[in-house]
N, C-alpha and C positions, 0 to 999 in steps of 0.2 A: 637585559636578556642575554643569555649565553647560547651560542649556536654551534652545532657540530654537523659536518656533512659526512654521510656514510654512503658507500657505494656497494653494489653488487650483492643483493640479497637473494639466495637461491630459492627457487620455487618449492623446493622440499622443506625449506625453513628448518633445518635440523641443527645448524651449527650455532650453538649458544655458548658464550663465554663462561668459563668455570667460575669466575668471580664477577658477579654483576655489581655495578656501582652507580645505579640511578641514571639520569638522563645523560650526563657526561660520559658515563661508562659505556654507553651505546656505541662510542667511537671504535670500540674493540670488536664490534660485531660486523663481520665482513661476508655477507651472503652474496648471491649471484642473481643477475637478471632483474634487479630492482634498485632504484635510486631512493635514498632516504635522506631526510633533513630533520634533525632533532633540535628543538629549541625549548628552553625553560621559560615559562611565563610566570612572573611573580604574582603572589597573591594580591587581590584587590587592584589588579591592573586591567584596564579595558581590553577585552578579548578581541583580537583583529578579525575574527571570523563571526562575531555575534553582535554586531552593531553597538559595540561599546559595553556590553554587559560584563559584569565583573563576578568573580568567585572569591570566597574567603580563603582559598588555599591555592598554592602554586600548582602549575600544570607542567608536565613534560609533553610537548606537542611533537608528534612524529608524522611528517608528511612523506608519502611514498608514491612510487609509480612502478608497477610490475609489468613485465613483458613476457608472459608465457608463450606467445607466438610472435612472429615478426610483425604482425599487424595489430598486436595488442598494446594498449596503453591504459592500464588500469590504475587510476589514481585513487589513493585512499589515505585516510588519517587515523591515527591512534592517539587518543588523548588520555593521559594518565594523571590522575590527581596525586600529588605528592604528600608524603607524611600521613598525618591523621585525616587528611581529606578523603583518602581512598576507603571505600567500604568493604574492600576485599573481594569484589566481584567484577566480572567482565561482562560488558553489554555491547552487542553489535546491533546496529539499527539499519533498517532497510530504506530503500528509496521510494520514489513515487513516479507514476507516469512512465515516460521513456528515460527518466533519470538524466544523466548529463552533468549533474552537480553533486557535490558532497552535502548531504542533508544536515547542516549544522544545527538547525532549529531542533530537530529531534535529538541530535547528539547532546545538546544543551540540557534537555530534559533529564537525561541520564547523568550527566555531569553534576547537575544540581543535587542529585541524590547520592553522589559519591562514587558512581561506577567508573571504571576505566572503560572508555567507549571507543568503538571503531565504526567506520562507515566507508563507503566507496561511491564513486560516480557511475559505477557499472561499466566502466571501460570506454567511455567517450566523454567529450567535453562540449557543452552547449550552454548558452545563456537563456535559451527559450525552451519551454516545455508546454505543450508537446512539440517535439522536433525529432523525427527519425531519419533525417537526411544523412546522418552519419552512417547509416546501414547500407547505403547505395554503394555497391561494389566492395563491401567489407564483410564478408560472411563470418570471419573470425570475431569481429566486434559484435555480431548478433549472438554468437555463442557466449561471449563474455557477458553480454546483457542478460542472456538467459539464465545463467547460473555460475559461470566460471569466475566472474569478478567477485561475487560474494564469497565463494569458497577460497579463492586466492587471498582475499582480505582476512578471512578467518584464520587461515594458517599463518599469514604474516603477522597479524596482531598477537596471536598466542606466542609466537617465537620472539617478538619484540618484548612482550611482557616478561617472558622468561629471562631474556637478556638484561632487561632493566632490573630484574630482581623482584618482580611482583607476580607471583604465581597465584591466580585467582582460586578461591575455594568453590566457586560456581560460575558457569558461563551461561548467559541468556541471550536470546534474540528477540527483538521487537520490530515489527513492520506492519504497515497498513497499505492497502491498495496494491501497487506493484510490490511494495515491501511485504505485504501479506502473501502474495504469490511466492516471493523469495523465502518466506518463513516456512510454507508448506513444502517448497522444494527441498529445503534443508532436512525437514523431518523425513521426507521420502528418500532422498539420495545421499545425505551425509548425517545419518541419525546419531552418530557418536560425537558430533561437534558441540552440541549444547545440551545443558541439563534441563532447560525450560525454554518455551517459545510462546510468544504471543503473535497470532496472525489476525490482523484486523482487516475486515472487508476484502478478503484476498481475491485478486484477479487470477485465480488459479486455472481457469479455463480460458486463458488469454485469447486464443484464436476464435473460440465461439463468442466471447464477448465482443470482439472487434467486428465479427460478422453481424451479430445482432444489432450493435450500435450503428454500424454502417447502413443497415437496412432501414432503421428508424430515421436516421438523418436523411437518407435519400428520399424516403416516402413523405417526410414532413415538409419537403420543399415542393412537392407536386402542387398544381393549382388547387387552391381551396383547402390545403391540408395543414398550413402553418397554424400555430397556436399563439395569437397575440397576448401580450401580458395581461390585459384586462380579462381575457377568457380564463387565464390561469388562476387569477384571483377568484373568479366566480366558481371555478371547478373546486378549488381548495375549500371555499366556504361551504359548498354543497357537501363535500366529503366529510368535513368536520361536523356538519349538522347531522349527517346520517350515522356517523360512527364515533364521533369524538366525545360524546357524553359530557359536553360542557367544557372539556379541556381544550388546550391549544394544539394538541396532537392526539393521534389515535393510539390508545394504550393497548388495544388488543386487535391486531391486524387480522388474526386468523378467524375472528368471528365477524369481521366487517364484510358486508355484502353491498357496498355502494355501487349503484348503477349510474354512470354518467349520462345515460339517456334521460334521466329526470330533469336535466337542464337543456335538453335539445330545443332549438328554436322552433316555436310554433307559429311565429309571425315574422316580424322584421328581425333582421340580424343586428343584435346588440352585444355589448360586452358581457351581459348577464346570461347569454345562452350559447349553445354550440350548434354550428351548422352541421349538415350531413357529412362534409368532408373533415371538419374539425373533430367531430365525434368518431369517425373512422380512425383518425390519428390517436386519439385518446385511448380507444379500445385496444389498438395495437400496442401502445405503450404499457397499459395495464396487463394485457393478455399475454404479451411476449411474442417473439417471432419464432418461426420454425426453422431448425437447423437443416439446411439442405444436405449436409453430410450425415445422413442417418435418419432425418426426419423428426427428431426429438423436439418437442415444444420447449423452448428456452424461457427462463423466468422473465416476468415483467416487473415494472415498478409498482409501488404501493401508494394508495391515495393518502391525502392529508397534509402534504407539504409542497404542493405543486408550484406555489407562487413565492416561496421563501427565497431570500438571497442564497446563492450557492446551491440552488436546486435545479429544476428542469431547465429554465432558460439559460442558466450558466453552464450547463453541461451539454450544450449543442443542439437541443431540440429547437427547431427554427420557430422564431416568433415573427419573422418577416417573410412574406411570400417570396418563394424563389431563391432564398438565401440561407445558407448554413451559417449560423453564428460560429465564428472561429475560436472562441475562447478555449474550448476543450475539445479540439477536433482530432481526437486520438485515432478514430478509424481511418480518416483520410491519410494520416501519416503512416498507419500500419499497411494499408493496401498499396499506397503509392510507392513507399520506399522498401518495404520488406517483402510484399507479395508480388506486385506487378513490376517492381523496379523501374518505375516510370514516374518522374517527378511531375509530369503534366497530367497524371491520372485524376479523374474527377469522380466523386462519389455518385453522381448522376448516372454514371456508366457501370456502377457495381452490378455484378451478376452472381448468380448462385455458383457458377463455375469458379469465380474468383474466390468466393468464401471457401469452397471445397479445397481449392488449390492451397489457400493459407492454412487450413486445418491439416492437410496431409503433409505439407513441407515444413511448417514451422511448429506444429504441435509437439513433436519430440524435443524440440529445443526450448520452447517458451511455456508450455503448459505444465503445471504441477498437478497432474491429474491422477496419479496413482493412489488408490485407496489403501494400499498395503503399508501400514505404519508399525508393522510387527517388530522391526529391528529397533525403532525409536522407543516403543513400549518396553522391549526386553532390556534395554539399557537403563530403564528407570526414568526416561524423559517425560515431561509434563507439557501438554499443549493446551493453550487457551485460544479459542477463536471467538472473535466478536464481529457483529455486523449490525448496522443501523437499519431499522425496519423502513426508514424513508430515504435510504441511500439512492441518490439520483444518477450515480455513475455506474455502479455495479449492483444490479438487482439483488435484494436480499436472498432471493430464492437460490442463488448460486451457492451460498454458504449452507443452506438447508440440503441442497443436492449433494454437496461433498460429504457433509456429515452422514447423510443417508447411505452413501456409497461405502463409507468406512464401516458403518454398522453391518452392512450386508457382507462385507469382506471379512470382518474381524469379530462380529458379535458385539455385545455391549461394551463400550469403551470408556465409561465414566471414570474408571480408575486411573486414566492417564490423559483423557481428552474431553474437554468440555466446550460447548458452544453456547454463547450468550447473544440473544437477539435483543437489541436496545430500542425500545419504543421511542419514536420521534427523532432518532439520530439520523443525520445526513451522512455524507461520505466521510468516514473515519471519525468524525467528531461533529459538534454543532447540531443545530436544530432548536425548535421552540419547545424544549422539554429538558428535564434533567438527563444529561448524557455523559457527564464527566466521571470516569471510573479510574481508580488508581490500579491499573493493570500490572504495574511493576510490583507493588506490594502484594497483590493477589497471587501472582506467579511465585514470588519469593516464599510466601507462607506455605504454598502447596509443595514446592520443591524441597524446601529446607525444614519445614516443621510438620509436614504431612497434613496441613489444614485444607481439606478438600473444599473447593469453592462451589458449594451448592447454590449460592446466590451471590450477587454482587450489588453494591449500592451505588446508584448513579446520582450525581448532584448537579445542580445549576449554581453558578456563582455570579455575584455582582462583579462586573468587569473592573470597576474602579477600586472597590474595597476588598474584593475576593472573599467576601462573606457568603456563606451558603444561603441561597434564597429558596431552594426547593430541593427535595430529594425523593427517590423512588427505589 
């Protein structure tokens, strides 16, 4: 490996050497307020950031840290395939949850297709997700997380590519969950940065999502309100019997009229029925909570995947009386560290006033809620949004709501913006259904060839052989 250290990248990122000379040539690039470390990784060498995975081409790896404010420490990486390994395009990928780490797994997906790829940790470093303790006493880091880290990384990556001598013919962004929020934030606030964007299961209404999730977690720990795993199995079986049509997933959620009261306990309490308290929790999960800041009914989850791995029980719905399962405790982190600024805050004490406070104070920083995509459309941008109908983390209705708001603001938008709702898909991926879609190829064909994605094909593959076992 060859290594070069570079210092002082300006946040304007305008100074580009007149004669670029690949990875070694980046030593002539002397910007301000950013540290850079560029290294060449030879072809077929185990990648230090990808658990030993190899690529058939060499890489120029650029590690950076930008400091737009005195309290900012935005770590990012730019990975550039060398020679014929590069497909001529730039891809930036989004983060997930509260971030804190560079998403190498998603970067590797782009690298395998030949993109020059960039990503950031969103301005803070942690080995645990969810963890928002970094926000306590650091308002600038909250702004970095909201949008500044992504924009800083975009500008830095484009300047580095120019200095390297690799000016891309197209620039794309891909993100899911918080990365989907980042994707919509870009389309709204920085519409000239990317030619095409994929926004998966976007947490665009971040503050409302956290308020709704916090309410569900709080209420599911009340006496008699938890949902033991056995009850989830019975609930899923009943939902599939009512709406599955013999499949392992519900293909048409809009026509499903499943009533969980059909398995209400009529005698002894067993795993095959729901008590009155459990039924109350289920109806709240399906029906959604009401936003105390305006009174709007927020979307609930959809039936048919309640007991799957990475579904309800793995996203914080209490399966043990009196306890919130901590695996994905995002609302607790949100309210403790960003809203109440009290590390000892408990969701059991969450009030409507706390939710309203979070909406009012953090909405302008964290929510990607503007339906005005006019500037993105005018510059020829293409936006693909997707969401799983059985997403247990971000209710699918949030994507339908944003799509509806865009139509109300702009009129029909199918010439630049398409929404795909994937039956059976869980959060961003997975589920007991065909859910794998090549979003990269779909976006490329639309942005570069004018091939409008009226439909996409979702596939399921055998994990060992990667052969297609089903498609829809």
